[in-house]
N, C-alpha and C positions, 0 to 999 in steps of 0.2 A: 082275409086270412086270419087264422087264430094266432094269438100270441104264444110265445114259448111256454108260458105257465099253463095256459089252457090246454095245449096239446099233450102235456104230461100229467094231467090230472087222472088219478086212478078211477076206474068205473065205479067202484064202491069204496068210499073212504073207510067205512067200518072194517071191511075185509082187509084193506091195506094196513090199517092200524093193528089188526090181529096178526097179520103176517109179520109185522115188525116186532110185536111183543113175543110171538113164538120164536123168532130168531134170537131174541134176548135170552129166553129160557134155554134154547139149544146151546148158545154160547156159554151160559153159566153152568149148564150140565157138563159141557166139555171141560171147563176149568175145574169143576169139582171132581170129575172122573180122574183127571191128571193128578190130583192131590189125595186120592183115596187108594187104599190098598187094593191091588189087582185081585180080581175074583172074590172080593168080599161081598157080603150081602148088600151093603150100601152101594157099591159100584154097580151091581146088577140092577138094583132099583133105579139108580140114576140113568143107566143105559135104557131101561124101559121108558122112563119119562122122556128122555131125549128122543128116542125113536118115535114115540107117540106124537110129540110136538112137531118133529120133522115131517111125519106123515100128514098131519093136519095142515102144516104150512104148505107143503107141496100141493095138496088138494085145493087149498084156497088160491094159490098162484094159478093153477090150471083153471079154476072157476073164473078168476079175474080175466084170464086170456080169452075164455069163451064169451064172457059178457062183453068185453071190449071188441071182439070180432063181430059179435051180433050187432053192436052199436054202430059199427062201420058200414053195415049194409045200407044200401039206399033206402030212404024213407024211415029209418030208425033214428030217433033222437034221444039224447041223454035226458033222463028224468031229473027235474030240479028238486 
């Protein structure tokens, strides 16, 4: 039986790291948007950056799920 740590390892460490970093970008954009004049040029740019980061984060999360589902199939092993 696998240990708790082994069971919760992401399929791709690089993708997991990017997801975390994109989440930080999204959170910082949210904070900046709150402190910026509504409907200003800067707010609109921050919203674009935030939305792009969120879209990429969601795509990476879905890709992670697909890779992990593929790895759970019989005969498929995680690459070292």
